[in-house]
C-alpha positions as a LaTeX table, in Angstrom:
\begin{tabular}{lrrr}
\hline
Residue & $x$ (\AA) & $y$ (\AA) & $z$ (\AA) \\
\hline
Met1 & 110.81 & 119.52 & $-63.32$ \\
Gly2 & 114.54 & 119.54 & $-62.50$ \\
Gln3 & 113.98 & 116.72 & $-60.05$ \\
Tyr4 & 113.09 & 114.04 & $-62.65$ \\
Arg5 & 115.64 & 115.27 & $-65.23$ \\
Gly6 & 118.11 & 114.67 & $-62.30$ \\
Val7 & 116.79 & 111.07 & $-62.27$ \\
Ala8 & 117.56 & 110.70 & $-65.88$ \\
Leu9 & 121.02 & 111.99 & $-65.38$ \\
Gly10 & 121.50 & 109.42 & $-62.61$ \\
Ser11 & 120.64 & 106.68 & $-65.13$ \\
Val12 & 123.48 & 107.87 & $-67.23$ \\
Ala13 & 125.93 & 107.42 & $-64.50$ \\
Ile14 & 124.50 & 104.05 & $-63.19$ \\
Ser15 & 124.51 & 102.71 & $-66.78$ \\
Leu16 & 128.14 & 103.49 & $-67.34$ \\
Leu17 & 129.04 & 101.74 & $-64.20$ \\
Val18 & 126.86 & 98.73 & $-65.16$ \\
Ile19 & 128.45 & 98.44 & $-68.68$ \\
Ala20 & 131.95 & 98.61 & $-67.32$ \\
Gly21 & 131.24 & 95.76 & $-64.85$ \\
Lys22 & 129.50 & 93.58 & $-67.36$ \\
Gly23 & 131.84 & 94.33 & $-70.10$ \\
Ala24 & 134.81 & 93.41 & $-67.75$ \\
Ala25 & 132.74 & 90.18 & $-66.77$ \\
Trp26 & 132.48 & 89.13 & $-70.43$ \\
Trp27 & 136.11 & 90.13 & $-71.22$ \\
His28 & 137.46 & 88.00 & $-68.33$ \\
Thr29 & 135.11 & 85.07 & $-68.72$ \\
Gly30 & 134.00 & 84.82 & $-72.35$ \\
Gly31 & 130.86 & 83.04 & $-73.57$ \\
Ala32 & 127.80 & 84.05 & $-75.44$ \\
Ala33 & 125.56 & 84.61 & $-72.38$ \\
Leu34 & 127.75 & 87.10 & $-70.62$ \\
Phe35 & 128.08 & 88.86 & $-74.16$ \\
Ser36 & 124.50 & 89.13 & $-74.51$ \\
Asp37 & 124.22 & 90.58 & $-71.00$ \\
Ala38 & 127.00 & 93.17 & $-71.74$ \\
Leu39 & 125.42 & 94.04 & $-75.13$ \\
Glu40 & 122.15 & 94.69 & $-73.61$ \\
Ser41 & 123.60 & 96.91 & $-71.23$ \\
Leu42 & 125.63 & 98.82 & $-73.81$ \\
Ile43 & 122.48 & 100.58 & $-75.04$ \\
His44 & 121.59 & 101.80 & $-71.53$ \\
Pro45 & 123.76 & 105.06 & $-71.76$ \\
Ala46 & 122.18 & 105.89 & $-75.06$ \\
Thr47 & 118.77 & 105.44 & $-73.81$ \\
Ala48 & 119.48 & 107.22 & $-70.62$ \\
Leu49 & 120.76 & 110.34 & $-72.57$ \\
Leu50 & 117.74 & 110.04 & $-74.80$ \\
Thr51 & 115.42 & 109.94 & $-71.86$ \\
Phe52 & 117.13 & 112.98 & $-70.38$ \\
Gly53 & 116.90 & 114.98 & $-73.68$ \\
Ala54 & 113.27 & 114.02 & $-73.97$ \\
Leu55 & 112.36 & 115.14 & $-70.63$ \\
Trp56 & 114.22 & 118.41 & $-71.16$ \\
Phe57 & 112.23 & 119.03 & $-74.35$ \\
Ala58 & 109.06 & 117.95 & $-72.97$ \\
Ala59 & 109.40 & 120.40 & $-70.08$ \\
Arg60 & 109.52 & 123.47 & $-72.40$ \\
Pro61 & 106.34 & 125.47 & $-72.21$ \\
Ala62 & 103.72 & 125.61 & $-74.95$ \\
Asp63 & 104.48 & 128.18 & $-77.74$ \\
Ser64 & 102.76 & 129.41 & $-80.93$ \\
Asn65 & 103.85 & 126.23 & $-82.94$ \\
His66 & 103.07 & 123.89 & $-80.21$ \\
Pro67 & 100.04 & 125.18 & $-78.45$ \\
Phe68 & 99.34 & 121.89 & $-76.57$ \\
Gly69 & 102.89 & 121.74 & $-75.19$ \\
His70 & 105.82 & 119.46 & $-76.10$ \\
Gly71 & 104.91 & 116.42 & $-73.88$ \\
Lys72 & 104.85 & 113.99 & $-76.73$ \\
Ala73 & 108.48 & 114.29 & $-76.94$ \\
Glu74 & 108.70 & 111.42 & $-74.30$ \\
Phe75 & 106.68 & 109.02 & $-76.58$ \\
Phe76 & 109.32 & 109.54 & $-79.47$ \\
Ala77 & 112.09 & 108.77 & $-76.96$ \\
Ala78 & 110.34 & 105.65 & $-75.80$ \\
Val79 & 109.80 & 104.52 & $-79.42$ \\
Ile80 & 113.59 & 104.94 & $-80.10$ \\
Glu81 & 114.36 & 103.10 & $-76.96$ \\
Gly82 & 112.24 & 100.18 & $-77.88$ \\
Gly83 & 114.08 & 100.17 & $-81.35$ \\
Leu84 & 117.37 & 100.03 & $-79.69$ \\
Ile85 & 116.14 & 97.14 & $-77.53$ \\
Val86 & 114.94 & 95.21 & $-80.56$ \\
Ala87 & 118.28 & 95.96 & $-82.37$ \\
Ala88 & 120.32 & 94.54 & $-79.28$ \\
Ala89 & 118.15 & 91.36 & $-79.44$ \\
Val90 & 118.95 & 90.84 & $-83.02$ \\
Ala91 & 122.63 & 91.20 & $-82.32$ \\
Ile92 & 122.57 & 88.88 & $-79.35$ \\
Leu93 & 120.82 & 86.20 & $-81.44$ \\
Gln94 & 123.55 & 86.44 & $-84.13$ \\
His95 & 126.36 & 85.93 & $-81.62$ \\
Ala96 & 124.53 & 83.00 & $-79.93$ \\
Trp97 & 124.35 & 81.31 & $-83.29$ \\
Leu98 & 128.06 & 81.93 & $-83.89$ \\
Val99 & 128.98 & 80.49 & $-80.54$ \\
Trp100 & 126.63 & 77.50 & $-81.01$ \\
Arg101 & 128.41 & 76.64 & $-84.31$ \\
Thr102 & 132.02 & 77.28 & $-83.01$ \\
Gly103 & 131.44 & 75.85 & $-79.53$ \\
Ala104 & 131.33 & 77.65 & $-76.05$ \\
Ile105 & 134.32 & 78.43 & $-74.00$ \\
Leu106 & 134.33 & 79.77 & $-70.56$ \\
Thr107 & 137.66 & 80.70 & $-68.85$ \\
Asp108 & 137.98 & 81.27 & $-65.15$ \\
Pro109 & 134.24 & 81.98 & $-64.69$ \\
Val110 & 133.85 & 82.64 & $-61.14$ \\
Pro111 & 135.26 & 86.20 & $-60.98$ \\
Gly112 & 133.32 & 87.10 & $-64.03$ \\
Leu113 & 130.02 & 85.81 & $-62.63$ \\
Ala114 & 130.61 & 87.59 & $-59.47$ \\
Leu115 & 131.09 & 90.77 & $-61.06$ \\
Ser116 & 128.05 & 90.32 & $-63.30$ \\
Gly117 & 126.06 & 89.64 & $-60.01$ \\
Ala118 & 127.02 & 92.73 & $-58.38$ \\
Thr119 & 126.18 & 94.87 & $-61.39$ \\
Thr120 & 122.85 & 93.08 & $-61.71$ \\
Leu121 & 122.04 & 94.14 & $-58.08$ \\
Leu122 & 122.99 & 97.80 & $-58.82$ \\
Asn123 & 120.70 & 97.77 & $-62.00$ \\
Gly124 & 117.82 & 96.31 & $-60.03$ \\
Ala125 & 118.02 & 98.93 & $-57.35$ \\
Trp126 & 118.10 & 101.69 & $-59.74$ \\
Gly127 & 115.40 & 100.16 & $-61.98$ \\
Leu128 & 113.00 & 100.28 & $-58.81$ \\
Val129 & 114.07 & 104.03 & $-58.33$ \\
Leu130 & 113.22 & 104.71 & $-61.99$ \\
Arg131 & 109.71 & 102.89 & $-61.91$ \\
Arg132 & 108.83 & 104.99 & $-58.83$ \\
Ala133 & 109.93 & 108.08 & $-60.45$ \\
Gly134 & 108.09 & 107.22 & $-63.77$ \\
Lys135 & 104.80 & 106.63 & $-61.73$ \\
Arg136 & 105.21 & 109.82 & $-59.60$ \\
Phe137 & 106.10 & 112.13 & $-62.69$ \\
Arg138 & 103.75 & 110.29 & $-65.03$ \\
Ser139 & 106.64 & 110.05 & $-67.55$ \\
Pro140 & 106.51 & 107.65 & $-70.43$ \\
Ala141 & 110.33 & 107.98 & $-70.91$ \\
Leu142 & 111.21 & 107.12 & $-67.31$ \\
Arg143 & 108.74 & 104.37 & $-67.45$ \\
Ala144 & 110.31 & 102.78 & $-70.60$ \\
Asp145 & 113.72 & 103.22 & $-69.18$ \\
Ala146 & 112.52 & 101.43 & $-66.04$ \\
Ala147 & 111.10 & 98.56 & $-67.90$ \\
His148 & 114.30 & 98.25 & $-69.82$ \\
Leu149 & 116.44 & 98.03 & $-66.61$ \\
Leu150 & 114.10 & 95.56 & $-64.95$ \\
Ser151 & 114.06 & 93.38 & $-67.84$ \\
Asp152 & 117.81 & 93.46 & $-67.82$ \\
Val153 & 117.75 & 92.53 & $-64.26$ \\
Ala154 & 115.43 & 89.57 & $-64.84$ \\
Thr155 & 117.48 & 88.17 & $-67.78$ \\
Ser156 & 120.79 & 88.79 & $-65.89$ \\
Ala157 & 119.54 & 86.69 & $-62.95$ \\
Gly158 & 118.51 & 83.95 & $-65.36$ \\
Leu159 & 121.81 & 83.93 & $-67.18$ \\
Leu160 & 123.76 & 83.84 & $-63.88$ \\
Phe161 & 121.82 & 80.68 & $-62.78$ \\
Gly162 & 122.13 & 79.14 & $-66.11$ \\
Leu163 & 125.97 & 79.87 & $-66.34$ \\
Ile164 & 126.42 & 78.59 & $-62.76$ \\
Leu165 & 124.61 & 75.25 & $-63.67$ \\
Ala166 & 126.58 & 75.07 & $-66.93$ \\
Val167 & 130.02 & 75.32 & $-65.06$ \\
Glu168 & 128.87 & 72.94 & $-62.31$ \\
Thr169 & 127.81 & 70.41 & $-64.71$ \\
Gly170 & 130.28 & 70.95 & $-67.67$ \\
Ala171 & 127.33 & 71.37 & $-70.04$ \\
Leu172 & 128.79 & 74.47 & $-71.90$ \\
Trp173 & 126.24 & 73.97 & $-74.67$ \\
Leu174 & 123.94 & 75.85 & $-72.19$ \\
Asp175 & 125.83 & 79.09 & $-72.81$ \\
Pro176 & 124.59 & 79.96 & $-76.37$ \\
Leu177 & 121.13 & 78.64 & $-75.53$ \\
Leu178 & 120.94 & 81.02 & $-72.55$ \\
Ala179 & 122.01 & 83.85 & $-74.86$ \\
Ala180 & 119.34 & 83.05 & $-77.43$ \\
Ala181 & 116.61 & 82.76 & $-74.74$ \\
Thr182 & 117.71 & 86.17 & $-73.36$ \\
Ala183 & 117.52 & 87.72 & $-76.90$ \\
Leu184 & 113.80 & 86.40 & $-77.23$ \\
Tyr185 & 113.05 & 87.94 & $-73.99$ \\
Val186 & 114.71 & 91.11 & $-74.78$ \\
Leu187 & 112.73 & 91.10 & $-78.16$ \\
Ile188 & 109.53 & 91.00 & $-76.35$ \\
Ile189 & 110.38 & 93.78 & $-73.89$ \\
Gly190 & 111.26 & 95.88 & $-76.87$ \\
Phe191 & 107.93 & 95.21 & $-78.78$ \\
Phe192 & 105.74 & 96.08 & $-75.71$ \\
Val193 & 107.93 & 99.36 & $-75.15$ \\
Ile194 & 107.30 & 100.29 & $-78.72$ \\
Arg195 & 103.65 & 99.45 & $-78.58$ \\
Ala196 & 102.92 & 101.34 & $-75.59$ \\
Ser197 & 104.67 & 104.44 & $-76.89$ \\
Val198 & 102.89 & 104.27 & $-80.16$ \\
Asp199 & 99.53 & 104.18 & $-78.42$ \\
Gly200 & 100.59 & 107.46 & $-76.76$ \\
Leu201 & 101.56 & 109.05 & $-80.23$ \\
Met202 & 98.22 & 107.89 & $-81.59$ \\
Asp203 & 96.26 & 109.40 & $-78.62$ \\
Ala204 & 95.06 & 106.08 & $-77.35$ \\
Ala205 & 92.28 & 106.27 & $-74.64$ \\
Pro206 & 93.32 & 105.43 & $-71.08$ \\
Ser207 & 92.04 & 102.12 & $-69.62$ \\
Pro208 & 88.38 & 101.63 & $-68.96$ \\
Ala209 & 89.14 & 102.00 & $-65.24$ \\
Val210 & 90.61 & 105.32 & $-65.54$ \\
Ile211 & 87.62 & 106.46 & $-67.78$ \\
Gly212 & 85.30 & 105.26 & $-65.27$ \\
His213 & 87.08 & 106.95 & $-62.45$ \\
Ile214 & 86.83 & 110.29 & $-64.34$ \\
Lys215 & 83.13 & 109.82 & $-64.97$ \\
Ala216 & 82.43 & 109.03 & $-61.33$ \\
Leu217 & 84.32 & 112.11 & $-60.32$ \\
Val218 & 82.25 & 114.32 & $-62.82$ \\
Ala219 & 79.04 & 112.96 & $-61.73$ \\
Glu220 & 79.79 & 113.57 & $-58.14$ \\
His221 & 80.62 & 117.15 & $-58.56$ \\
Ala222 & 78.27 & 118.22 & $-61.33$ \\
Ala223 & 75.26 & 118.98 & $-59.18$ \\
Gly224 & 72.82 & 121.34 & $-61.03$ \\
Ala225 & 73.82 & 119.86 & $-64.34$ \\
Leu226 & 71.88 & 117.41 & $-66.13$ \\
Glu227 & 74.00 & 115.26 & $-68.27$ \\
Val228 & 77.63 & 114.88 & $-69.44$ \\
His229 & 78.28 & 113.34 & $-72.88$ \\
Asp230 & 81.17 & 113.05 & $-75.47$ \\
Leu231 & 83.81 & 112.60 & $-72.93$ \\
Arg232 & 87.26 & 112.15 & $-74.40$ \\
Thr233 & 90.75 & 112.17 & $-72.99$ \\
Arg234 & 94.25 & 111.61 & $-73.99$ \\
Asn235 & 97.70 & 111.90 & $-72.65$ \\
Ala236 & 100.72 & 113.76 & $-74.01$ \\
Gly237 & 103.61 & 112.95 & $-71.59$ \\
Gln238 & 102.78 & 114.16 & $-68.14$ \\
Thr239 & 99.78 & 116.23 & $-69.43$ \\
Thr240 & 96.27 & 114.69 & $-69.49$ \\
Phe241 & 93.84 & 116.47 & $-72.02$ \\
Leu242 & 90.11 & 116.08 & $-71.09$ \\
Gln243 & 87.06 & 117.43 & $-72.79$ \\
Phe244 & 83.37 & 116.73 & $-72.56$ \\
His245 & 79.96 & 118.45 & $-73.04$ \\
Leu246 & 78.06 & 119.54 & $-69.90$ \\
Val247 & 74.21 & 119.74 & $-70.53$ \\
Val248 & 72.51 & 122.30 & $-67.93$ \\
Pro249 & 68.93 & 123.62 & $-67.57$ \\
Gly250 & 68.11 & 126.14 & $-70.32$ \\
Asp251 & 67.28 & 128.82 & $-67.84$ \\
Met252 & 70.63 & 128.50 & $-65.91$ \\
Thr253 & 72.64 & 131.61 & $-65.78$ \\
Val254 & 76.15 & 131.65 & $-67.14$ \\
Asp255 & 77.70 & 132.38 & $-63.63$ \\
Glu256 & 75.85 & 129.17 & $-62.39$ \\
Ala257 & 77.09 & 127.00 & $-65.24$ \\
His258 & 80.63 & 128.33 & $-64.86$ \\
Ala259 & 80.55 & 127.60 & $-61.15$ \\
Ile260 & 79.70 & 123.94 & $-61.80$ \\
Cys261 & 82.52 & 123.82 & $-64.43$ \\
Asp262 & 85.06 & 125.27 & $-61.75$ \\
Arg263 & 83.75 & 122.71 & $-59.23$ \\
Ile264 & 84.29 & 119.83 & $-61.59$ \\
Glu265 & 87.72 & 120.95 & $-62.71$ \\
Ala266 & 88.91 & 121.44 & $-59.16$ \\
Ala267 & 87.85 & 117.86 & $-58.16$ \\
Leu268 & 89.50 & 116.30 & $-61.13$ \\
Arg269 & 92.89 & 118.31 & $-60.71$ \\
Ser270 & 92.89 & 117.14 & $-57.17$ \\
Glu271 & 93.48 & 113.59 & $-58.33$ \\
Met272 & 94.98 & 114.05 & $-61.85$ \\
Thr273 & 98.18 & 116.26 & $-61.98$ \\
Gly274 & 98.86 & 118.01 & $-65.26$ \\
Leu275 & 95.27 & 118.14 & $-66.29$ \\
Val276 & 94.03 & 120.42 & $-69.14$ \\
Ala277 & 90.05 & 120.25 & $-69.17$ \\
Thr278 & 87.89 & 121.85 & $-71.69$ \\
Ile279 & 84.18 & 121.86 & $-70.93$ \\
His280 & 81.63 & 122.78 & $-73.52$ \\
Val281 & 78.26 & 123.87 & $-71.77$ \\
Glu282 & 74.93 & 123.21 & $-73.63$ \\
Pro283 & 71.37 & 123.76 & $-72.84$ \\
Glu284 & 69.15 & 120.77 & $-72.04$ \\
Ser285 & 67.74 & 120.72 & $-75.57$ \\
Lys286 & 71.00 & 119.47 & $-76.66$ \\
Ala287 & 70.99 & 116.36 & $-74.25$ \\
Lys288 & 71.83 & 113.08 & $-76.14$ \\
His289 & 70.47 & 110.94 & $-73.01$ \\
His290 & 73.63 & 108.85 & $-72.78$ \\
Gly291 & 77.04 & 109.33 & $-71.18$ \\
Val292 & 76.95 & 110.37 & $-67.55$ \\
Val293 & 73.55 & 111.34 & $-66.12$ \\
Val294 & 73.88 & 113.69 & $-63.13$ \\
Val295 & 71.66 & 112.91 & $-60.25$ \\
\hline
\end{tabular}
């Protein structure tokens, strides 16, 4: 638990370095595109601290008021992060429009572009670290932070290429257009971050591939049972809640039915970390003849 909170704290440190570098690049060079790059990076410290707080709160054990734990705190953090991304996109669009009306000016662009490129490489490396950590720990907050950083890398690389082209050709009108394009891209990223997090808050089901894999595992390890139906699952941060009805022969003993449940749960937990399974055992008279038929 402390390991992935350490990753979140690392994001705070990296984001402060990046914002200092990109802010200096914009201050030295000017222009709407570098302003957009710096502004997008400005929200990284806030989102990194938000991620750390969400991970800390989500790690708290279940209590009487929250018997299913606090895992959904990560989804709230990811929604707020998406909102901040959208707010940054709107601010970038406003600045791009202002520069378009007044005319773009780039002063001594080479040092600023070099500094921006160095911070982009740092962002990219850390974004990959966050993405791996988000997958490993099944953390919506870390995944949202990684998506934000890697989107920043993509836009920064595009801006650098465009600004180099603008400097070489003298077409400085490209500067506000690049900023506007960045804003639209950031806006799309923010929308997808929010949508994914809202799905988690609304207990959206996993993908059909995940559901199919769960059903296959259950069928494979439910020998002795007859049928599995009404299978439902949802995620709350790093915890996966799974429940279903297990139909067994009417003359099966409680011990035998319990042994089947234990076998199924062991198989599922071997591939799904943080699983909380609830199995309702029913006699064959309750069979619905759909769902997972055990052979």
